[in-house]
Biopython code that builds the backbone (N, CA, C, O; Angstrom):
import numpy as np
from Bio.PDB.StructureBuilder import StructureBuilder

atoms = [
    (1, "MET", "N", (4.476, 96.928, 133.679)),
    (1, "MET", "CA", (5.292, 97.625, 134.665)),
    (1, "MET", "C", (5.795, 96.667, 135.740)),
    (1, "MET", "O", (6.938, 96.764, 136.188)),
    (2, "ALA", "N", (4.928, 95.742, 136.150)),
    (2, "ALA", "CA", (5.326, 94.791, 137.182)),
    (2, "ALA", "C", (6.466, 93.911, 136.686)),
    (2, "ALA", "O", (7.363, 93.562, 137.454)),
    (3, "GLU", "N", (6.433, 93.551, 135.398)),
    (3, "GLU", "CA", (7.504, 92.726, 134.827)),
    (3, "GLU", "C", (8.841, 93.460, 134.874)),
    (3, "GLU", "O", (9.865, 92.872, 135.221)),
    (4, "GLN", "N", (8.829, 94.731, 134.527)),
    (4, "GLN", "CA", (10.059, 95.524, 134.587)),
    (4, "GLN", "C", (10.556, 95.619, 136.024)),
    (4, "GLN", "O", (11.761, 95.592, 136.277)),
    (5, "SER", "N", (9.642, 95.727, 136.940)),
    (5, "SER", "CA", (10.014, 95.804, 138.344)),
    (5, "SER", "C", (10.688, 94.514, 138.808)),
    (5, "SER", "O", (11.688, 94.568, 139.525)),
    (6, "LYS", "N", (10.163, 93.367, 138.412)),
    (6, "LYS", "CA", (10.773, 92.090, 138.762)),
    (6, "LYS", "C", (12.162, 91.985, 138.156)),
    (6, "LYS", "O", (13.094, 91.499, 138.796)),
    (7, "ARG", "N", (12.291, 92.440, 136.932)),
    (7, "ARG", "CA", (13.583, 92.419, 136.245)),
    (7, "ARG", "C", (14.588, 93.288, 136.997)),
    (7, "ARG", "O", (15.695, 92.846, 137.307)),
    (8, "ASP", "N", (14.194, 94.517, 137.284)),
    (8, "ASP", "CA", (15.077, 95.431, 138.005)),
    (8, "ASP", "C", (15.433, 94.890, 139.387)),
    (8, "ASP", "O", (16.572, 95.003, 139.839)),
    (9, "GLN", "N", (14.449, 94.307, 140.042)),
    (9, "GLN", "CA", (14.673, 93.745, 141.376)),
    (9, "GLN", "C", (15.672, 92.595, 141.297)),
    (9, "GLN", "O", (16.565, 92.495, 142.138)),
    (10, "PHE", "N", (15.532, 91.735, 140.303)),
    (10, "PHE", "CA", (16.470, 90.621, 140.142)),
    (10, "PHE", "C", (17.888, 91.139, 139.925)),
    (10, "PHE", "O", (18.834, 90.654, 140.545)),
    (11, "ILE", "N", (18.029, 92.121, 139.046)),
    (11, "ILE", "CA", (19.341, 92.683, 138.732)),
    (11, "ILE", "C", (19.955, 93.327, 139.970)),
    (11, "ILE", "O", (21.137, 93.127, 140.251)),
    (12, "GLU", "N", (19.174, 94.083, 140.698)),
    (12, "GLU", "CA", (19.693, 94.740, 141.902)),
    (12, "GLU", "C", (20.059, 93.735, 142.993)),
    (12, "GLU", "O", (21.054, 93.916, 143.694)),
    (13, "THR", "N", (19.267, 92.688, 143.136)),
    (13, "THR", "CA", (19.585, 91.648, 144.112)),
    (13, "THR", "C", (20.890, 90.959, 143.738)),
    (13, "THR", "O", (21.748, 90.723, 144.588)),
    (14, "LEU", "N", (21.027, 90.645, 142.470)),
    (14, "LEU", "CA", (22.252, 90.007, 141.998)),
    (14, "LEU", "C", (23.461, 90.914, 142.208)),
    (14, "LEU", "O", (24.524, 90.450, 142.619)),
    (15, "LYS", "N", (23.301, 92.195, 141.929)),
    (15, "LYS", "CA", (24.381, 93.166, 142.124)),
    (15, "LYS", "C", (24.769, 93.247, 143.600)),
    (15, "LYS", "O", (25.954, 93.302, 143.929)),
    (16, "SER", "N", (23.789, 93.254, 144.471)),
    (16, "SER", "CA", (24.043, 93.314, 145.908)),
    (16, "SER", "C", (24.789, 92.065, 146.376)),
    (16, "SER", "O", (25.730, 92.161, 147.164)),
    (17, "ARG", "N", (24.371, 90.898, 145.896)),
    (17, "ARG", "CA", (25.041, 89.658, 146.261)),
    (17, "ARG", "C", (26.472, 89.645, 145.736)),
    (17, "ARG", "O", (27.385, 89.173, 146.414)),
    (18, "LEU", "N", (26.662, 90.163, 144.532)),
    (18, "LEU", "CA", (28.003, 90.250, 143.957)),
    (18, "LEU", "C", (28.887, 91.166, 144.798)),
    (18, "LEU", "O", (30.047, 90.849, 145.063)),
    (19, "ASP", "N", (28.337, 92.291, 145.212)),
    (19, "ASP", "CA", (29.087, 93.216, 146.073)),
    (19, "ASP", "C", (29.499, 92.544, 147.380)),
    (19, "ASP", "O", (30.621, 92.732, 147.850)),
    (20, "ASP", "N", (28.590, 91.759, 147.970)),
    (20, "ASP", "CA", (28.896, 91.059, 149.216)),
    (20, "ASP", "C", (30.044, 90.071, 149.020)),
    (20, "ASP", "O", (30.958, 90.001, 149.841)),
    (21, "LEU", "N", (29.992, 89.308, 147.923)),
    (21, "LEU", "CA", (31.066, 88.349, 147.682)),
    (21, "LEU", "C", (32.368, 89.040, 147.313)),
    (21, "LEU", "O", (33.445, 88.545, 147.644)),
    (22, "ASN", "N", (32.286, 90.170, 146.637)),
    (22, "ASN", "CA", (33.504, 90.930, 146.348)),
    (22, "ASN", "C", (34.174, 91.379, 147.643)),
    (22, "ASN", "O", (35.399, 91.347, 147.756)),
    (23, "SER", "N", (33.382, 91.790, 148.601)),
    (23, "SER", "CA", (33.912, 92.191, 149.903)),
    (23, "SER", "C", (34.560, 91.000, 150.600)),
    (23, "SER", "O", (35.644, 91.121, 151.171)),
    (24, "GLU", "N", (33.900, 89.862, 150.552)),
    (24, "GLU", "CA", (34.452, 88.648, 151.143)),
    (24, "GLU", "C", (35.748, 88.260, 150.431)),
    (24, "GLU", "O", (36.714, 87.845, 151.072)),
    (25, "MET", "N", (35.764, 88.394, 149.132)),
    (25, "MET", "CA", (36.954, 88.053, 148.356)),
    (25, "MET", "C", (38.123, 88.965, 148.715)),
    (25, "MET", "O", (39.265, 88.511, 148.778)),
    (26, "ASP", "N", (37.849, 90.236, 148.948)),
    (26, "ASP", "CA", (38.903, 91.166, 149.382)),
    (26, "ASP", "C", (39.546, 90.687, 150.680)),
    (26, "ASP", "O", (40.767, 90.735, 150.826)),
    (27, "LYS", "N", (38.732, 90.229, 151.615)),
    (27, "LYS", "CA", (39.250, 89.725, 152.888)),
    (27, "LYS", "C", (40.119, 88.488, 152.661)),
    (27, "LYS", "O", (41.180, 88.343, 153.269)),
    (28, "LEU", "N", (39.661, 87.608, 151.786)),
    (28, "LEU", "CA", (40.415, 86.393, 151.505)),
    (28, "LEU", "C", (41.727, 86.704, 150.800)),
    (28, "LEU", "O", (42.735, 86.041, 151.043)),
    (29, "GLU", "N", (41.723, 87.710, 149.927)),
    (29, "GLU", "CA", (42.961, 88.110, 149.247)),
    (29, "GLU", "C", (43.981, 88.644, 150.253)),
    (29, "GLU", "O", (45.176, 88.378, 150.127)),
    (30, "LYS", "N", (43.519, 89.383, 151.232)),
    (30, "LYS", "CA", (44.428, 89.890, 152.268)),
    (30, "LYS", "C", (45.023, 88.736, 153.065)),
    (30, "LYS", "O", (46.205, 88.748, 153.408)),
    (31, "LYS", "N", (44.201, 87.754, 153.349)),
    (31, "LYS", "CA", (44.691, 86.581, 154.071)),
    (31, "LYS", "C", (45.729, 85.842, 153.231)),
    (31, "LYS", "O", (46.740, 85.374, 153.753)),
    (32, "ALA", "N", (45.477, 85.742, 151.942)),
    (32, "ALA", "CA", (46.404, 85.056, 151.040)),
    (32, "ALA", "C", (47.731, 85.796, 150.953)),
    (32, "ALA", "O", (48.780, 85.170, 150.803)),
    (33, "ASP", "N", (47.694, 87.118, 151.046)),
    (33, "ASP", "CA", (48.917, 87.917, 150.997)),
    (33, "ASP", "C", (49.857, 87.599, 152.154)),
    (33, "ASP", "O", (51.065, 87.812, 152.048)),
    (34, "GLU", "N", (49.317, 87.096, 153.250)),
    (34, "GLU", "CA", (50.109, 86.781, 154.433)),
    (34, "GLU", "C", (50.743, 85.394, 154.365)),
    (34, "GLU", "O", (51.595, 85.058, 155.187)),
    (35, "ALA", "N", (50.327, 84.589, 153.388)),
    (35, "ALA", "CA", (50.820, 83.215, 153.279)),
    (35, "ALA", "C", (52.172, 83.182, 152.576)),
    (35, "ALA", "O", (52.594, 84.150, 151.944)),
    (36, "SER", "N", (52.828, 82.051, 152.706)),
    (36, "SER", "CA", (54.103, 81.871, 152.016)),
    (36, "SER", "C", (54.253, 80.411, 151.611)),
    (36, "SER", "O", (53.516, 79.546, 152.083)),
    (37, "GLY", "N", (55.205, 80.148, 150.742)),
    (37, "GLY", "CA", (55.496, 78.789, 150.319)),
    (37, "GLY", "C", (54.359, 78.134, 149.568)),
    (37, "GLY", "O", (53.710, 78.759, 148.730)),
    (38, "LYS", "N", (54.121, 76.863, 149.876)),
    (38, "LYS", "CA", (53.076, 76.077, 149.206)),
    (38, "LYS", "C", (51.687, 76.679, 149.425)),
    (38, "LYS", "O", (50.854, 76.689, 148.519)),
    (39, "ALA", "N", (51.455, 77.169, 150.614)),
    (39, "ALA", "CA", (50.148, 77.771, 150.899)),
    (39, "ALA", "C", (49.905, 78.960, 149.984)),
    (39, "ALA", "O", (48.794, 79.152, 149.490)),
    (40, "GLU", "N", (50.927, 79.746, 149.762)),
    (40, "GLU", "CA", (50.788, 80.917, 148.884)),
    (40, "GLU", "C", (50.445, 80.479, 147.467)),
    (40, "GLU", "O", (49.597, 81.089, 146.817)),
    (41, "GLU", "N", (51.091, 79.440, 146.993)),
    (41, "GLU", "CA", (50.803, 78.934, 145.648)),
    (41, "GLU", "C", (49.356, 78.470, 145.544)),
    (41, "GLU", "O", (48.668, 78.773, 144.569)),
    (42, "ARG", "N", (48.899, 77.735, 146.553)),
    (42, "ARG", "CA", (47.507, 77.254, 146.549)),
    (42, "ARG", "C", (46.534, 78.414, 146.625)),
    (42, "ARG", "O", (45.513, 78.409, 145.937)),
    (43, "TYR", "N", (46.832, 79.407, 147.449)),
    (43, "TYR", "CA", (45.986, 80.593, 147.534)),
    (43, "TYR", "C", (45.885, 81.271, 146.175)),
    (43, "TYR", "O", (44.793, 81.621, 145.726)),
    (44, "GLU", "N", (47.016, 81.453, 145.530)),
    (44, "GLU", "CA", (47.025, 82.160, 144.254)),
    (44, "GLU", "C", (46.235, 81.414, 143.181)),
    (44, "GLU", "O", (45.541, 82.033, 142.375)),
    (45, "GLU", "N", (46.342, 80.089, 143.173)),
    (45, "GLU", "CA", (45.566, 79.298, 142.219)),
    (45, "GLU", "C", (44.069, 79.485, 142.459)),
    (45, "GLU", "O", (43.299, 79.701, 141.523)),
    (46, "GLN", "N", (43.676, 79.399, 143.714)),
    (46, "GLN", "CA", (42.259, 79.536, 144.036)),
    (46, "GLN", "C", (41.776, 80.964, 143.802)),
    (46, "GLN", "O", (40.657, 81.166, 143.333)),
    (47, "LEU", "N", (42.598, 81.945, 144.120)),
    (47, "LEU", "CA", (42.223, 83.339, 143.860)),
    (47, "LEU", "C", (42.032, 83.583, 142.365)),
    (47, "LEU", "O", (41.124, 84.311, 141.966)),
    (48, "ALA", "N", (42.874, 82.984, 141.550)),
    (48, "ALA", "CA", (42.728, 83.125, 140.096)),
    (48, "ALA", "C", (41.389, 82.561, 139.646)),
    (48, "ALA", "O", (40.722, 83.145, 138.792)),
    (49, "ASP", "N", (40.993, 81.429, 140.215)),
    (49, "ASP", "CA", (39.698, 80.836, 139.884)),
    (49, "ASP", "C", (38.556, 81.760, 140.318)),
    (49, "ASP", "O", (37.601, 81.969, 139.571)),
    (50, "MET", "N", (38.664, 82.309, 141.526)),
    (50, "MET", "CA", (37.620, 83.223, 142.007)),
    (50, "MET", "C", (37.531, 84.470, 141.134)),
    (50, "MET", "O", (36.435, 84.947, 140.841)),
    (51, "ARG", "N", (38.674, 84.995, 140.721)),
    (51, "ARG", "CA", (38.666, 86.189, 139.865)),
    (51, "ARG", "C", (37.998, 85.892, 138.526)),
    (51, "ARG", "O", (37.256, 86.718, 137.994)),
    (52, "GLU", "N", (38.267, 84.710, 137.990)),
    (52, "GLU", "CA", (37.650, 84.316, 136.727)),
    (52, "GLU", "C", (36.137, 84.206, 136.872)),
    (52, "GLU", "O", (35.387, 84.686, 136.023)),
    (53, "LYS", "N", (35.699, 83.575, 137.950)),
    (53, "LYS", "CA", (34.257, 83.425, 138.191)),
    (53, "LYS", "C", (33.605, 84.790, 138.434)),
    (53, "LYS", "O", (32.478, 85.032, 138.001)),
    (54, "ARG", "N", (34.314, 85.667, 139.121)),
    (54, "ARG", "CA", (33.784, 87.014, 139.354)),
    (54, "ARG", "C", (33.626, 87.761, 138.041)),
    (54, "ARG", "O", (32.616, 88.429, 137.825)),
    (55, "ALA", "N", (34.608, 87.655, 137.167)),
    (55, "ALA", "CA", (34.535, 88.326, 135.868)),
    (55, "ALA", "C", (33.354, 87.799, 135.058)),
    (55, "ALA", "O", (32.655, 88.571, 134.402)),
    (56, "GLU", "N", (33.131, 86.488, 135.103)),
    (56, "GLU", "CA", (31.981, 85.905, 134.410)),
    (56, "GLU", "C", (30.682, 86.465, 134.971)),
    (56, "GLU", "O", (29.760, 86.789, 134.223)),
    (57, "MET", "N", (30.619, 86.576, 136.295)),
    (57, "MET", "CA", (29.409, 87.097, 136.938)),
    (57, "MET", "C", (29.176, 88.553, 136.560)),
    (57, "MET", "O", (28.045, 88.948, 136.276)),
    (58, "GLU", "N", (30.229, 89.345, 136.553)),
    (58, "GLU", "CA", (30.106, 90.759, 136.175)),
    (58, "GLU", "C", (29.667, 90.897, 134.728)),
    (58, "GLU", "O", (28.869, 91.776, 134.404)),
    (59, "ASP", "N", (30.185, 90.028, 133.842)),
    (59, "ASP", "CA", (29.767, 90.048, 132.436)),
    (59, "ASP", "C", (28.289, 89.714, 132.299)),
    (59, "ASP", "O", (27.575, 90.359, 131.531)),
    (60, "LYS", "N", (27.826, 88.716, 133.034)),
    (60, "LYS", "CA", (26.408, 88.331, 132.978)),
    (60, "LYS", "C", (25.524, 89.469, 133.490)),
    (60, "LYS", "O", (24.439, 89.710, 132.961)),
    (61, "LEU", "N", (25.990, 90.148, 134.500)),
    (61, "LEU", "CA", (25.218, 91.269, 135.031)),
    (61, "LEU", "C", (25.082, 92.366, 133.976)),
    (61, "LEU", "O", (24.007, 92.942, 133.811)),
    (62, "LYS", "N", (26.154, 92.648, 133.276)),
    (62, "LYS", "CA", (26.110, 93.635, 132.191)),
    (62, "LYS", "C", (25.156, 93.194, 131.094)),
    (62, "LYS", "O", (24.376, 93.996, 130.581)),
    (63, "GLU", "N", (25.221, 91.913, 130.735)),
    (63, "GLU", "CA", (24.335, 91.388, 129.704)),
    (63, "GLU", "C", (22.877, 91.503, 130.130)),
    (63, "GLU", "O", (22.016, 91.854, 129.323)),
    (64, "LEU", "N", (22.603, 91.210, 131.389)),
    (64, "LEU", "CA", (21.228, 91.311, 131.897)),
    (64, "LEU", "C", (20.698, 92.735, 131.786)),
    (64, "LEU", "O", (19.555, 92.959, 131.389)),
    (65, "ARG", "N", (21.539, 93.682, 132.139)),
    (65, "ARG", "CA", (21.106, 95.079, 132.078)),
    (65, "ARG", "C", (20.781, 95.516, 130.658)),
    (65, "ARG", "O", (19.887, 96.335, 130.447)),
    (66, "ALA", "N", (21.504, 94.971, 129.682)),
    (66, "ALA", "CA", (21.321, 95.377, 128.289)),
    (66, "ALA", "C", (20.321, 94.493, 127.532)),
    (66, "ALA", "O", (19.976, 94.798, 126.390)),
    (67, "ALA", "N", (19.864, 93.430, 128.137)),
    (67, "ALA", "CA", (19.035, 92.441, 127.449)),
    (67, "ALA", "C", (17.633, 92.946, 127.143)),
    (67, "ALA", "O", (17.046, 93.728, 127.891)),
    (68, "SER", "N", (17.128, 92.472, 126.025)),
    (68, "SER", "CA", (15.727, 92.710, 125.701)),
    (68, "SER", "C", (14.888, 91.766, 126.564)),
    (68, "SER", "O", (15.418, 90.860, 127.207)),
    (69, "GLU", "N", (13.598, 91.988, 126.570)),
    (69, "GLU", "CA", (12.717, 91.117, 127.346)),
    (69, "GLU", "C", (12.832, 89.674, 126.873)),
    (69, "GLU", "O", (12.808, 88.747, 127.683)),
    (70, "ALA", "N", (12.956, 89.482, 125.563)),
    (70, "ALA", "CA", (13.049, 88.139, 125.003)),
    (70, "ALA", "C", (14.331, 87.432, 125.453)),
    (70, "ALA", "O", (14.322, 86.216, 125.649)),
    (71, "GLN", "N", (15.395, 88.147, 125.615)),
    (71, "GLN", "CA", (16.672, 87.564, 126.016)),
    (71, "GLN", "C", (16.783, 87.400, 127.526)),
    (71, "GLN", "O", (17.548, 86.564, 128.007)),
    (72, "PHE", "N", (16.036, 88.179, 128.262)),
    (72, "PHE", "CA", (16.226, 88.260, 129.708)),
    (72, "PHE", "C", (16.098, 86.916, 130.411)),
    (72, "PHE", "O", (16.944, 86.579, 131.241)),
    (73, "ASP", "N", (15.057, 86.135, 130.100)),
    (73, "ASP", "CA", (14.843, 84.869, 130.818)),
    (73, "ASP", "C", (16.008, 83.910, 130.619)),
    (73, "ASP", "O", (16.433, 83.248, 131.565)),
    (74, "LYS", "N", (16.525, 83.831, 129.401)),
    (74, "LYS", "CA", (17.676, 82.960, 129.133)),
    (74, "LYS", "C", (18.898, 83.459, 129.894)),
    (74, "LYS", "O", (19.605, 82.677, 130.530)),
    (75, "LEU", "N", (19.142, 84.753, 129.828)),
    (75, "LEU", "CA", (20.299, 85.320, 130.511)),
    (75, "LEU", "C", (20.165, 85.228, 132.025)),
    (75, "LEU", "O", (21.160, 85.105, 132.740)),
    (76, "LYS", "N", (18.949, 85.288, 132.499)),
    (76, "LYS", "CA", (18.718, 85.165, 133.939)),
    (76, "LYS", "C", (19.209, 83.805, 134.429)),
    (76, "LYS", "O", (19.864, 83.718, 135.468)),
    (77, "LEU", "N", (18.894, 82.747, 133.686)),
    (77, "LEU", "CA", (19.356, 81.409, 134.060)),
    (77, "LEU", "C", (20.879, 81.317, 133.999)),
    (77, "LEU", "O", (21.501, 80.717, 134.876)),
    (78, "GLU", "N", (21.474, 81.905, 132.978)),
    (78, "GLU", "CA", (22.932, 81.912, 132.862)),
    (78, "GLU", "C", (23.564, 82.697, 134.007)),
    (78, "GLU", "O", (24.599, 82.298, 134.539)),
    (79, "ALA", "N", (22.949, 83.804, 134.382)),
    (79, "ALA", "CA", (23.462, 84.618, 135.487)),
    (79, "ALA", "C", (23.367, 83.860, 136.804)),
    (79, "ALA", "O", (24.279, 83.927, 137.629)),
    (80, "GLU", "N", (22.275, 83.145, 137.002)),
    (80, "GLU", "CA", (22.135, 82.350, 138.225)),
    (80, "GLU", "C", (23.202, 81.256, 138.275)),
    (80, "GLU", "O", (23.745, 80.968, 139.342)),
    (81, "HIS", "N", (23.500, 80.653, 137.141)),
    (81, "HIS", "CA", (24.550, 79.630, 137.077)),
    (81, "HIS", "C", (25.917, 80.263, 137.390)),
    (81, "HIS", "O", (26.695, 79.709, 138.167)),
    (82, "ALA", "N", (26.201, 81.406, 136.791)),
    (82, "ALA", "CA", (27.469, 82.105, 137.040)),
    (82, "ALA", "C", (27.572, 82.507, 138.511)),
    (82, "ALA", "O", (28.644, 82.416, 139.109)),
    (83, "TRP", "N", (26.463, 82.951, 139.087)),
    (83, "TRP", "CA", (26.452, 83.325, 140.499)),
    (83, "TRP", "C", (26.816, 82.138, 141.373)),
    (83, "TRP", "O", (27.656, 82.252, 142.266)),
    (84, "LYS", "N", (26.180, 80.989, 141.115)),
    (84, "LYS", "CA", (26.455, 79.804, 141.926)),
    (84, "LYS", "C", (27.916, 79.379, 141.791)),
    (84, "LYS", "O", (28.534, 78.972, 142.775)),
    (85, "ALA", "N", (28.469, 79.466, 140.595)),
    (85, "ALA", "CA", (29.869, 79.098, 140.387)),
    (85, "ALA", "C", (30.788, 80.019, 141.186)),
    (85, "ALA", "O", (31.733, 79.552, 141.823)),
    (86, "PHE", "N", (30.518, 81.314, 141.155)),
    (86, "PHE", "CA", (31.330, 82.266, 141.903)),
    (86, "PHE", "C", (31.184, 82.040, 143.405)),
    (86, "PHE", "O", (32.173, 82.029, 144.137)),
    (87, "GLN", "N", (29.970, 81.864, 143.848)),
    (87, "GLN", "CA", (29.711, 81.637, 145.262)),
    (87, "GLN", "C", (30.413, 80.360, 145.727)),
    (87, "GLN", "O", (31.028, 80.351, 146.793)),
    (88, "ASN", "N", (30.328, 79.287, 144.945)),
    (88, "ASN", "CA", (30.989, 78.036, 145.310)),
    (88, "ASN", "C", (32.501, 78.202, 145.367)),
    (88, "ASN", "O", (33.160, 77.618, 146.228)),
    (89, "SER", "N", (33.046, 78.984, 144.464)),
    (89, "SER", "CA", (34.485, 79.224, 144.452)),
    (89, "SER", "C", (34.924, 79.934, 145.733)),
    (89, "SER", "O", (35.927, 79.564, 146.344)),
    (90, "VAL", "N", (34.179, 80.939, 146.128)),
    (90, "VAL", "CA", (34.498, 81.670, 147.361)),
    (90, "VAL", "C", (34.332, 80.757, 148.573)),
    (90, "VAL", "O", (35.171, 80.766, 149.473)),
    (91, "GLU", "N", (33.263, 79.976, 148.603)),
    (91, "GLU", "CA", (33.034, 79.066, 149.727)),
    (91, "GLU", "C", (34.142, 78.017, 149.816)),
    (91, "GLU", "O", (34.591, 77.673, 150.910)),
    (92, "TYR", "N", (34.577, 77.516, 148.672)),
    (92, "TYR", "CA", (35.659, 76.536, 148.656)),
    (92, "TYR", "C", (36.928, 77.143, 149.252)),
    (92, "TYR", "O", (37.590, 76.532, 150.091)),
    (93, "PHE", "N", (37.249, 78.339, 148.808)),
    (93, "PHE", "CA", (38.437, 79.015, 149.319)),
    (93, "PHE", "C", (38.335, 79.194, 150.829)),
    (93, "PHE", "O", (39.265, 78.883, 151.574)),
    (94, "ARG", "N", (37.196, 79.696, 151.259)),
    (94, "ARG", "CA", (36.997, 79.969, 152.679)),
    (94, "ARG", "C", (37.126, 78.689, 153.508)),
    (94, "ARG", "O", (37.719, 78.711, 154.586)),
    (95, "SER", "N", (36.586, 77.590, 153.022)),
    (95, "SER", "CA", (36.608, 76.353, 153.806)),
    (95, "SER", "C", (37.969, 75.651, 153.799)),
    (95, "SER", "O", (38.309, 74.955, 154.755)),
    (96, "HIS", "N", (38.737, 75.826, 152.741)),
    (96, "HIS", "CA", (40.018, 75.119, 152.645)),
    (96, "HIS", "C", (41.220, 75.942, 153.105)),
    (96, "HIS", "O", (42.299, 75.392, 153.327)),
    (97, "PHE", "N", (41.045, 77.211, 153.246)),
    (97, "PHE", "CA", (42.183, 78.073, 153.573)),
    (97, "PHE", "C", (41.885, 78.927, 154.794)),
    (97, "PHE", "O", (41.971, 80.154, 154.742)),
    (98, "ARG", "N", (41.545, 78.289, 155.861)),
    (98, "ARG", "CA", (41.230, 79.017, 157.104)),
    (98, "ARG", "C", (42.469, 79.428, 157.819)),
    (98, "ARG", "O", (42.393, 80.048, 158.880)),
]
sb = StructureBuilder()
sb.init_structure("model")
sb.init_model(0)
sb.init_chain("A")
sb.init_seg("    ")
for serial, (resi, resn, name, xyz) in enumerate(atoms, 1):
    if name == "N":
        sb.init_residue(resn, " ", resi, " ")
    sb.init_atom(name, np.array(xyz, "f"), 0.0, 1.0, " ", f" {name:<3s}", serial, name[0])
structure = sb.get_structure()
């Protein structure tokens, strides 16, 4: 039972973190909508990267929920990698497009 609890806790924590970054991404998309010219092009390129990383993260979350116990540990590492990639993408956008 404790193992299932750790699994559920990990999934819920990851979901919560994803929700937080999705909210941050919404704010950044609104900021990008206000840009024009070269800045707009750069925003759109970076937003496309963030959307791709977000989709990967959402896919990993789905896989985690459906995974057997044997698959979970491997998928957990993949999900953590996808999370870091998405988080880095958002941080990059935030730092370069203030």
